[in-house]
C-alpha positions in Angstrom: 0.0 0.0 0.0 1.5 3.3 -1.1 0.1 6.7 0.0 0.5 9.5 -2.5 -0.2 13.3 -2.4 0.8 16.5 -4.1 1.8 19.7 -2.3 2.7 23.3 -3.1 3.2 25.9 -0.4 1.4 23.9 2.3 3.7 24.7 5.2 0.8 26.0 7.3 -1.3 22.8 7.0 1.1 20.0 6.1 1.8 18.7 9.6 -1.9 17.7 10.1 -1.6 15.3 7.2 1.9 13.9 8.1 1.1 13.5 11.8 -2.1 11.6 10.9 -0.1 9.3 8.6 2.3 8.6 11.4 -0.7 7.7 13.7 -2.2 5.2 11.3 -3.2 1.8 12.8 -2.1 0.2 9.6 1.1 2.1 8.6 1.7 2.8 4.9 4.4 0.8 3.3 5.6 3.9 1.6 4.5 7.6 1.2 5.3 9.4 -2.0 4.7 13.2 -2.1 5.3 15.4 -5.1 6.1 19.0 -4.4 5.0 21.3 -7.3 7.5 24.1 -6.5 7.0 25.3 -2.9 8.7 28.4 -1.6 7.3 28.6 1.9 9.2 25.9 3.9 7.0 22.9 2.8 10.1 20.9 1.6 11.8 21.5 5.0 8.8 20.1 6.8 8.7 17.1 4.5 12.4 16.3 5.2 11.7 16.4 8.9 9.2 13.5 8.5 11.6 11.2 6.5 12.7 9.7 9.9 9.1 9.1 11.0 7.5 7.8 7.7 8.8 5.7 4.8 8.6 9.0 2.8 10.0 9.9 -0.6 9.7 13.5 -1.8 9.8 14.2 -5.5 10.4 17.8 -6.6 8.4 18.7 -9.8 8.2 22.5 -10.0 5.4 23.8 -12.2 3.3 20.6 -12.2 -0.4 20.8 -11.7 -2.3 18.5 -9.3 -3.0 15.8 -11.9 0.6 15.8 -13.2 1.8 15.6 -9.6 -0.4 12.7 -8.7 0.5 10.8 -11.8 4.2 11.3 -11.1 3.8 10.1 -7.5 1.8 7.0 -8.6 4.3 6.2 -11.3 7.1 6.3 -8.7 5.2 4.3 -6.1 6.0 0.6 -5.7 2.7 -0.5 -4.1 0.1 -2.6 -5.8 -2.6 -0.4 -4.2 -2.4 3.4 -4.2 -4.2 5.5 -1.5 -4.5 9.1 -2.5 -5.0 12.1 -0.2 -4.4 15.8 -0.1 -2.3 18.2 2.0 -4.3 20.1 4.5 -6.4 17.1 5.6 -6.4 15.2 8.9 -6.9 11.5 8.5 -8.5 9.3 11.2 -6.2 6.7 12.6 -8.1 3.9 10.9 -8.2 5.6 7.5 -5.7 3.4 5.7 -6.9 0.2 7.2 -10.5 1.0 6.2 -9.4 1.7 2.6 -7.3 -1.5 2.4 -9.9 -3.9 3.8 -12.1 -4.2 0.6 -9.1 -5.2 -1.5 -9.2 -8.6 0.1 -11.6 -9.3 -2.7 -9.5 -9.5 -5.8 -12.4 -8.2 -7.9 -12.3 -4.8 -6.1 -10.3 -2.2 -8.1 -11.4 1.1 -6.5 -12.4 1.9 -2.9 -14.1 5.3 -2.1 -13.3 6.8 1.3 -15.2 9.8 2.7 -14.5 13.3 4.0 -16.0 15.6 6.6 -15.5 19.3 7.4 -13.1 20.3 10.2 -14.4 23.8 10.9 -12.7 26.3 13.2 -15.2 29.2 13.0 -18.9 29.7 12.7 -18.4 30.7 9.1 -16.6 27.5 8.4 -19.4 25.5 10.1 -21.9 27.2 7.8 -19.7 26.5 4.9 -19.5 22.8 5.6 -23.2 22.5 6.1 -23.9 24.4 2.9 -21.6 22.7 0.4 -20.7 19.2 1.8 -23.0 16.2 1.9 -23.3 14.2 5.1 -22.6 10.6 5.3 -26.3 9.8 5.6 -26.9 11.4 2.2 -24.5 9.1 0.3 -25.6 6.4 -2.0 -22.5 4.2 -2.2 -23.4 2.9 -5.7 -23.4 6.4 -7.1 -20.8 8.2 -5.0 -17.8 9.6 -6.8 -14.9 9.8 -4.5 -12.7 12.8 -3.9 -9.0 12.2 -4.2 -8.8 13.4 -0.6 -9.7 9.8 0.3 -9.7 7.1 -2.3 -7.7 4.0 -3.1 -7.2 2.0 -6.3 -5.1 -0.6 -7.8 -2.1 0.8 -9.6 -2.9 -1.4 -12.6 -6.3 0.3 -12.8 -4.7 3.7 -12.8 -2.4 2.6 -15.7 -5.3 1.0 -17.6 -7.3 4.3 -17.8 -4.4 6.6 -18.5 -4.2 8.2 -15.0 -5.4 11.6 -14.0 -6.1 14.0 -16.9 -3.1 16.3 -17.0 -4.8 18.8 -19.2 -7.2 19.8 -16.4 -6.2 22.0 -13.4 -9.5 21.4 -11.5 -12.1 18.5 -11.5 -9.3 16.2 -12.5 -10.3 13.7 -9.8 -13.9 13.5 -11.1 -12.8 12.9 -14.6 -10.4 10.2 -13.2 -13.4 8.7 -11.4 -15.3 8.5 -14.7 -12.4 6.9 -16.4 -12.3 4.2 -13.7 -16.1 3.7 -13.8 -15.9 2.8 -17.5 -14.0 -0.4 -16.5 -14.3 -1.0 -12.8 -17.8 -0.2 -11.6 -19.1 -0.4 -9.0 -16.6 1.0 -6.5 -16.4 -0.3 -3.0 -17.3 2.2 -0.3 -15.4 2.6 3.0 -17.3 5.1 5.1 -14.8 4.7 8.0 -11.9 6.0 5.8 -12.5 9.5 6.9 -10.4 12.6 5.9 -11.2 15.8 7.8 -10.4 19.1 6.0 -10.9 22.7 6.9 -13.4 24.6 4.7 -12.5 27.9 3.2 -12.3 30.6 5.9 -13.7 33.6 4.0 -16.4 34.4 1.4 -13.8 35.7 -1.0 -11.8 32.5 -0.8 -14.9 30.4 -1.2 -15.9 32.5 -4.3 -12.5 31.8 -5.9 -12.7 28.1 -5.0 -16.2 27.6 -6.6 -15.3 29.8 -9.6 -12.3 27.5 -10.3 -14.4 24.4 -9.7 -17.1 25.6 -12.2 -14.4 26.5 -14.7 -13.1 23.0 -14.3 -16.6 21.7 -15.0 -16.7 23.7 -18.1 -13.3 22.5 -19.3 -14.2 18.9 -18.7 -17.8 19.2 -19.9 -19.3 18.1 -16.6 -22.8 18.5 -15.3 -24.3 20.6 -18.1 -27.9 20.0 -16.9 -27.1 21.2 -13.3 -25.5 24.4 -14.6 -28.5 24.9 -17.0 -30.9 24.7 -14.1 -28.8 27.2 -12.1 -28.9 29.7 -15.0 -32.6 29.2 -15.4 -33.2 29.8 -11.7 -31.3 33.0 -11.4 -31.7 34.5 -14.9 -35.3 33.4 -15.7 -37.2 32.4 -12.5 -36.0 35.1 -10.2 -36.8 38.1 -12.5 -39.9 36.3 -13.8 -41.4 36.1 -10.3 -40.6 39.8 -9.7 -42.4 40.7 -12.9 -45.3 38.4 -12.1 -45.7 40.1 -8.7 -45.7 43.6 -10.3 -48.3 42.5 -12.8 -50.6 40.2 -10.9 -50.0 41.3 -7.3 -47.4 41.0 -4.5 -48.8 37.7 -3.3 -46.9 36.0 -6.1 -43.7 37.1 -4.5 -44.4 34.3 -2.0 -42.8 32.0 -4.6 -39.5 33.4 -3.4 -40.1 31.8 0.0 -40.8 28.4 -1.6 -37.7 28.7 -3.8 -35.6 29.6 -0.8 -37.0 26.7 1.2 -36.2 24.3 -1.7 -32.5 25.3 -2.0 -31.8 25.9 1.7 -33.6 23.1 3.5 -30.8 20.6 3.1 -28.0 22.9 4.3 -30.1 23.9 7.3 -30.8 20.2 8.0 -27.1 19.5 8.0 -26.5 22.5 10.2 -29.1 21.4 12.7 -27.3 18.0 12.9 -24.0 19.8 13.5 -25.7 22.0 16.2 -26.8 18.7 17.9 -23.1 17.5 17.7 -23.4 14.1 16.1 -20.7 11.6 16.7 -19.1 12.0 13.3 -18.4 15.7 13.8 -15.0 16.8 15.3 -14.8 17.7 19.0 -14.8 21.4 19.9 -17.1 22.5 17.2 -17.1 26.4 17.4 -20.8 26.8 18.2 -20.7 27.0 21.9 -22.7 30.2 22.4 -25.9 31.5 20.9 -24.2 34.3 18.9 -21.9 31.8 17.2 -25.0 29.7 16.3 -26.8 32.7 15.0 -23.8 33.6 12.8 -23.7 30.2 11.3 -27.5 30.3 10.6 -27.2 33.7 8.9 -24.2 32.7 6.8 -25.9 29.8 5.0 -28.0 31.7 2.4 -25.2 34.1 1.6 -22.8 31.2 1.1 -25.3 29.4 -1.1 -25.9 32.5 -3.4 -22.2 33.3 -3.5 -21.4 29.8 -4.7 -24.1 29.9 -7.3 -22.8 33.2 -8.7 -19.2 31.9 -8.7 -20.3 28.9 -10.7 -22.3 30.9 -13.2 -19.2 33.0 -13.9 -16.8 30.2 -13.9 -18.6 27.7 -16.1 -18.6 29.8 -19.3 -14.9 30.5 -18.8 -14.2 26.7 -18.8 -16.3 26.2 -21.9 -14.4 28.9 -23.7 -11.1 27.2 -22.8 -12.5 23.8 -24.1 -13.6 25.3 -27.4 -10.3 27.0 -27.9 -8.3 23.9 -27.1 -10.6 21.4 -28.8 -10.4 19.2 -25.7 -13.6 17.2 -25.2 -14.8 14.1 -23.3 -15.6 10.7 -24.8 -19.3 10.2 -25.4 -19.3 7.0 -23.4 -18.1 9.0 -20.3 -21.0 11.3 -20.7 -23.3 8.3 -20.9 -21.8 7.2 -17.5 -22.5 10.6 -16.1 -26.2 10.4 -17.0 -26.5 7.2 -15.0 
């Protein structure tokens, strides 16, 4: 079992990952980390851990995430690859949980899971708004993040690895490539990676702009994006016009629409306020004002994310049209299912 990751300027967060790898109940046989050109002390921290982990560090300045992952996997000697990211904190049983399903030789891919590790009321609201809870996951349809996933190295090679032409959404496209040959994936819900959500609205806007641009580049989720444009550019002004023409009572449709898009985030937030077992200890919602902040942040985060996506998606489509990069039709067929 080889663990791989890519890093670039992660000095502020890297120790969380490395310490959690040291603490694994099933230690990795090797850890291969590719550095994409850090200038902030990341390499020095990695060298510190070479005495505590079977760690190899490859320096590849200028590589993107997909290129870095492919380089790490190519250099890894393990039959099974476990991928994760800098900035996450892995539970002690993470690697053992990912490895267990591979006892069945038919299993080629194992999906782990991830949960937010919030430090502020804003980050609590962020996690509730944008991240699914474990109870919402359908294991047969879940597409793993490369924060927590494992696969046979032979499967990675058979599908051509991560798509190096993409700077975002590369893990989803890699999932689709694997699905073409190795579905269904096994699901390991105990293989948990905790990560800290974005800590400001500006950082979140940039993140979702880049995610949506990646969707446009890869041709992902066109129907979802179409629904979003229809909602904000047709339904919202249409209801306003209807209220002016037929009476303000029609503006009550805004309340129904808000309930439709916010009920799930608020349901997750309510669960976090109750402190379920899967949430980290010390959740920053200990006083009423913190709780009120989290409640009020949810709709603003939701709208900000939608606006960022509506701006980012066309930018990705323009890139795809200019570069003539498209996805195979059969992967689109998989996406529809």
